[in-house]
C-alpha positions as a printed NumPy array, in Angstrom:
array([[-27.732,   5.31 , -64.668],
       [-25.365,   7.976, -65.952],
       [-28.195,   9.38 , -68.044],
       [-30.062,  10.099, -64.811],
       [-27.156,  12.161, -63.536],
       [-26.827,  14.046, -66.807],
       [-30.554,  14.661, -67.364],
       [-30.676,  18.002, -65.499],
       [-27.625,  19.261, -67.357],
       [-28.694,  18.245, -70.85 ],
       [-32.448,  18.658, -70.409],
       [-32.727,  15.666, -72.703],
       [-35.131,  13.565, -70.688],
       [-37.74 ,  13.658, -67.972],
       [-36.028,  12.723, -64.687],
       [-39.012,  10.815, -63.318],
       [-39.372,   8.84 , -66.531],
       [-35.662,   7.94 , -66.438],
       [-35.918,   6.8  , -62.807],
       [-38.995,   4.7  , -63.528],
       [-37.455,   3.133, -66.622],
       [-34.254,   2.238, -64.774],
       [-36.235,   0.89 , -61.8  ],
       [-38.264,  -1.393, -64.084],
       [-35.05 ,  -2.598, -65.695],
       [-33.421,  -3.437, -62.346],
       [-36.562,  -5.174, -61.068],
       [-36.721,  -7.294, -64.223],
       [-33.072,  -8.252, -63.78 ],
       [-33.726,  -9.183, -60.162],
       [-36.675, -11.351, -61.157],
       [-34.4  , -13.187, -63.546],
       [-31.984, -14.061, -60.76 ],
       [-33.048, -17.394, -59.448],
       [-31.005, -20.053, -57.817],
       [-31.34 , -23.223, -59.851],
       [-31.831, -26.234, -57.596],
       [-28.577, -27.729, -58.831],
       [-26.656, -24.586, -57.883],
       [-27.764, -24.583, -54.24 ],
       [-25.071, -27.153, -53.523],
       [-22.463, -24.866, -55.043],
       [-21.556, -22.188, -52.476],
       [-19.711, -20.098, -55.072],
       [-22.78 , -19.924, -57.31 ],
       [-24.96 , -18.997, -54.33 ],
       [-22.548, -16.194, -53.394],
       [-22.539, -14.896, -56.964],
       [-26.347, -14.774, -57.051],
       [-26.44 , -13.077, -53.633],
       [-23.857, -10.552, -54.807],
       [-25.828,  -9.784, -57.95 ],
       [-29.013,  -9.341, -55.905],
       [-27.206,  -7.017, -53.494],
       [-25.866,  -4.955, -56.382],
       [-29.31 ,  -4.641, -57.963],
       [-30.874,  -3.74 , -54.605],
       [-28.256,  -1.022, -54.129],
       [-29.239,   0.372, -57.526],
       [-32.906,   0.388, -56.529],
       [-32.062,   2.12 , -53.24 ],
       [-30.032,   4.739, -55.08 ],
       [-32.893,   5.385, -57.508],
       [-35.225,   5.867, -54.551],
       [-32.861,   8.456, -53.099],
       [-32.668,  10.222, -56.464],
       [-36.445,  10.334, -56.657],
       [-36.689,  11.836, -53.164],
       [-34.206,  14.617, -53.949],
       [-35.58 ,  17.834, -55.387],
       [-34.872,  18.26 , -59.078]])
């Protein structure tokens, strides 16, 4: 996500394209986070998955805010 912050300074990439690419990446990671049936009985594993989902959601929220800001 650093490249998104540096894009206006370097002029190296289209900001919208960077946001969309990073959003797709985070969504794909989130899709890959599933709780295996065996792990549901393990509260630590459940917390780790929830934490990872929260982190990814925060990234998606941040990207949304970046997209709403004027370039």
